[in-house]
N, C-alpha and C positions, 0 to 999 in steps of 0.2 A: 296193328296202332304203335305192340309193341315196339315193333321193326323201326318206327320211324320215331320215337322219341329216343332210342338209342340210337340212332342217329344223328340224331342233335346234342342229345350229351356228349359221343364224342368231339363232333364238330365245337363244342362249345368250350370241353377241357386247355387246347390251347393258347386260348384266347384268357383264361380263368391265369395259365401257370405263365403267359405275359405279363400279366396284369402282377401277379407276386413278385416277377422278378424287380419290375419296375419300380415298388416300395421299397424291395430293400438295396435297388443302387444306390439310392442316395441316405443308403440308414451310415449313421455312424456311432463310436460305440461311445455310449454316456459317459464313460470313465475317462476315454482322454478329450470329450470336450472342456475346453476351454470361455469359459463363458467374459468375452470383452466388456465392463465394464463403462468405463472412461475409455474415451477415443480424441486422441489430441493431433491435431494439423496447424503447418508451420509450412510456408510456401517459400522458394528460393529459386538459383537464376536455375538448373536442375530440374522443377520442379515444385512437387510434394515431399515433406515429407509425415509420415502417419504414425502417429506413438499411441501403444493402446495397457493397459493397465488389467488384466482378470482381477475379482477378487478372493478370498482365501472360501476354501472351502469346508467340508465337512470333513472331509480323507485328511487335511492336514496341510497338503502340496503348499506350496509358496506359491505367493499372483508371481504372473507373469508379468514381465514390461519390456514393451519390443519397440524398437523403431527400424522404421524402412522407408526408403525415397522409392520415385516412380515418375514419369511423368505424368501421373492420372494417380485420382485417387484411385482408383479401381487395378490400377499398375502396385501399388504402394501397397494395398491389400493383398493383393496375391502373394506380392515378394515378404511381407509378414506372415502368410499360414507358412510359407516354405521355410521360415526363416523361424519354424514352430517344433520344427519335428515333430515329436509322434502325435503331440500334442494338434488337436483342430480347432481353433479358435472360431469360436460364435458370435460372432457381429450384434446380430439381430436382439441382443439384447443387451445395451448399449444405451444406457439412464445417463448419459452427459456429455456433452464435441466442445471441447474446449478450442478456438483457432488461437494463434500466437497474435501478438499485436504485429505484424509481418502480414498474416497471413488475412485482417479482418477485411483490409481490402475489397479485397477476389472473394466476399463472402455469398453473391452472385453464384457464383461459378462451386464451389462447395456446397450449395444449397441443391441446384440444379444433378450437384450428382449423387448429394444423397439420394436427393428425388429419384430419381432412374434405378436406382444399384436395388438389388434382390437382399440384400441384405443386409444396408443401415436404413433408419425408420427418423422421420421427423419430430415425432413426438415426443422427445428430448431436449433435457433442458441446453441452453445454450448460454456459454461463456466466453467472456475475450479476454487472455493474459495479456495483464497491462504490464511495459516494460522487458518482455522476455518471452523464449519461444514457449510454447507448449510441449515440448518435449522435457522444460525441463521439469514441469512439472508433472505429467503422467508418467514419464519411463527413467527421469535423471539419479543422481546417483543417493539426492535430499530430496527423493519424494516422500508423502507418506507413503504406511505402511500398504494402508487401506482410499486408495485414489479418490475411489468414486463414492465412502463411508464420508470424507474430509469434505467433498462437493454438497455429497446431501445433507447434514449439516451444515452447511457454508445457504445452502439454497431456503432451509426449516430456518435457519435465523432470521433470515433478510425477509420471510415471510410471518415472520411473527412479531421481530422489533426491527424490522430494516426500514429502507424504501421502498418497499413494493415486492412480488416475485419472482420470479425466475424466466422469461420469458424463452419458449419454447422457440426448435429449425423448424417446426409451421407456421408460430405466429411470425417469424426472421423475415419466411420467405410468402408471406402473403400481404405484410407489410411496405416487402419489398417493391411486389410487384401491384400494388396497391396504388404507395404512396412514394414509391423511392427510395424508400431510407426506412430505416428496420431497427430494431435495440433487442440488446442484448445484457446478460449482467456482467459490468467490472471486477476485476477479481486482480491480486497480487497475493507477491508472494513475501511471508514471513517467517524465516528461518525453516524455507520449504514447506509451509503450510500455505494453503490458501487461505484467505482477506478478503471481504465485499470492499468494493471500491468503488459502489455506485452502478451506473449505468454506460455504456460503447454508447452510442449512434451509429449506426452500421451504412454510410455510400456509397455504392459501386464505387469503384476505379480511385476509390478515396480512403486515406487512413482516421481510422474511429476513431470518432469525438469523443472522448471521457465527459462523461458530467457525476460532480461530486460535490458535496455538501447542499446547499439552498436547492439549485439545479437538480440534484436525485430524489429530492424527497418531493421536488411538486413533479416530473417524472411520473414515479412512482405515484402518484394519484391520479396524472392519466393514464396513467395504466388499469385504475382498478380502485387505486386506494395504499394507502401504506400499511403496514402492517403496524401493530401496537408498539411503534417506536415512541419512548419515552422522549419527552418537551418540558426544557425548564425554560419558563415563564419568566420578561424580569422583572417578577417582585417577589420571585423564590419559591413559588409551586409551581412544582413538576408535577404535567399529567400522562395518562395512557391515553396515545390516538383509540379513539372506538371504531372511525370508520372515515371517508368523506367524498359526498356525492359533491359531480361536480355536474356543469349541464352549459353546453355554447349552443351561443345564439349570435347568425353574423346580421350586419347592419347595413342594407345598403345604401348609397346615395343616388340623387336621381338619375343623374347619367348613366346608371351601371356599376357605375366602382366598386369594390366595399371599404365603407368607412371604417368601418373597424368590427371587431370580434367579443362580444360580450363572453366572460368568464365569468359564472355565479360559484360559488361555493357554499356547503354544510357542510362544516366538519362536529363532531361529536368526540368530549371525550373527560376521563376518568380521573379525580386529585389520588394522587397516588401520593405524596410530601405536600404537607406546608409548617409555614413556618409557625411556632410557639405564639399565640395569644392573638393569628390573625382572624378575626371577623369572619368566617367564613357563612353565617348565616344571614348574614345580613346583606339585602338587597345590592346595593352600593360596590358592596366586594367583589357578587358573583357578576355581575355588569362587570367592572373592571375585567375581574380573571376571562370573560367570556370572549372580553374585546382583548387583550393582550393574546387568544389563538389565531382569532381570528386574522390580526394583523400579522401573524408568525404565516398561519397558513397562506394567506397570501403573501408575502412575499418568498415564498416557494415555488409557488403558482408563476409567479411573473418570471424568475429567475427559470424555470423550466420556458416557459412561451418566449424568452429574451433569447436562450439559448437553441431554439428552434429556427426563430424567424435572423438570429446574426447567424447562424452558419448555412442559412440556405438550400439545411436538412429538413421536410419533413418528419421528425419520426415519433411525432406525436400525433400524428393521422387527422392534423386539423382540415385539410383539402378534400378530404374523405369530406367530413362532418359537412362544411357548407356546402360541398356538390351533392349530397342527400337533403338535406333542406329547401336546394334551388338551382335546380341541373341546368338551368335554359341559362340562368343570369354567371352558374359557376363557368359556362362552355366559354360565355361572351368575354368570357374574363383573358383568355388567351392565356399569356403565362400563368399559370398559376406557382411556381418559384418565384416568381415579381411581383407578385402580390405579396406574397407572403413575407420577404424580407421587405416593403415598407408597409405590412400591417400596423394596424394600431390595436393594442388591448386596454378594455376596460377590464378590468378582474375586481369582484368586491363576495367575501367574500361574511358569512356568518358563523357564529360559535353556538356549543351548547354547554355545558361542564355538565354531563345526567349524575353523579354520582353528588352533587355539592352540599344539600343537606345531610345526606346522612353523613357524609366528613366530619362537617361539622359539630357533630355529637362526638365529644369525647369517651373513648371507649372505654374509660376507669370509671362512666359513671357519672352524676349529677356532681356531687361531694367532689367531684377531682375537678369540675371545669375548670 
């Protein structure tokens, strides 16, 4: 029995040794690792230019900013790794992907390459840099000291007090597959720093469609609600949005065509500032303010819907909603693009200002009221 056990152990040792070698064959010295935090993509006649920026670390090393060209995304990434010298680029830590405006027309290509990559992830926030190449922001001479920190702060600003959240590459990939169009956060450069510029609608083979102003705010609502953005109402009252819920209801004609799409919204907000002397305690004032807020939100939604139908790019995913409600009728429509371009929208909105009674009370007490 002892001889059998000894023989089995002898046979197992080479296998264990091979296992150990496979582990350390992929080992990379942590001291040489440079974690890529922001990645930029620009397209051109020769292929693609990929730019990367790493972040500062505890050792005090300066962040790396590099750009390299290649016929494909993978080839450009390999060229970057070779140009990094002794450093070892770690692409799996990428937290933001920035497309130059010219590269936005090939978004599907880049997302497909990222999905197949062993080093990149799709759960990264996606931006389109309007009017510039991504290399200017990620690796340019006037680029921010910490590119990812600047983008992360911008994303937080959009979530909390802007048009809405920043879509991820995974969001865009799903939308392109399901609706033929997707959304990314649009940004611009001011003094080398990224600033919000609404949203960019991405259509395969076509230039990005930039949504600003009311259309961007409406798009943010359809994405899941705008941030706590301040809204000045016509009467001089300033409100902070606390959420907007939407519901879409397709209405079909007798001949099977889509007669219209009803869009209803319910907005909630809080008063943050009001003119002195305005009687916020009266029912009439409250009703008037809520009416003004409802009209403002309705205008944002109508602007987003008009941009969606007018561009022929269903970046709001309206077709998926209609199909989910009635698959058979949706299939009978034939071309959704044609139905969308001539679709009629009926938008209604109700609003509630949740703190109007509390705000009506003077902070100085009854004597000062």
